[in-house]
N, C-alpha and C positions, 0 to 999 in steps of 0.2 A: 849424731844425727844415726849414724848407720845402727845404731839398735831402735829410732823411732822409724827408719826406713823398714825395717823387718816386717813393723807392724801392718804399711798399706799393703792396697791388693796388691799380687804378685804382676799385672801387665804395669802397672805404674810403676811399684819396684824397680822392673828390668828396665823401664825407658829412661829413670833417671839414671842407673848404673852406666848403662851405655853411653846416655851427654854426658854424665861427668866422670867417670873414669875412664869409659873410652872412646872419649872427645870425640863421640859422632855428630855429624848432620841428623837433621829434623829426617830429611830425605832418607839419610843410610839407615837410621832406626827403624822408618816406616818401609824399608825395602826388608830389612830382616826380618820383621813382624809381620804381612804382609799387610801394609795398614799402609791407610794414607800421609804423607810427608804433613797435616793438617793433623789428622787423628793423633799423630806422637808430639806435634806440638803442644796440642791443647791438653794431651793427659799432664805432661810433664808439668807445664804451667799449675795445673791444678791438685796433682801432687807436690808438689811446691808451695802449694798455700796451704796444704792439709799438713803439711812439716811446720812450718811455719807459723801457724795457729795452734798447733798442738794437738790437733784428733787424732791424729794417727797413733795417740797412745792413752788418748782418751780424758787427757788435762781439760 
């Protein structure tokens, strides 16, 4: 999974790392990246979909 994550856009990858490994809330992630809580939530969701669909590694 981490190899696939390396192929995501940097902001998307960072949101996923912070959420999964840092166990941070979407509000905390938004504050860290100077974005909104909604942005962090949507970015995480879209990144998760890309990983699930295999788009991150061109499958």
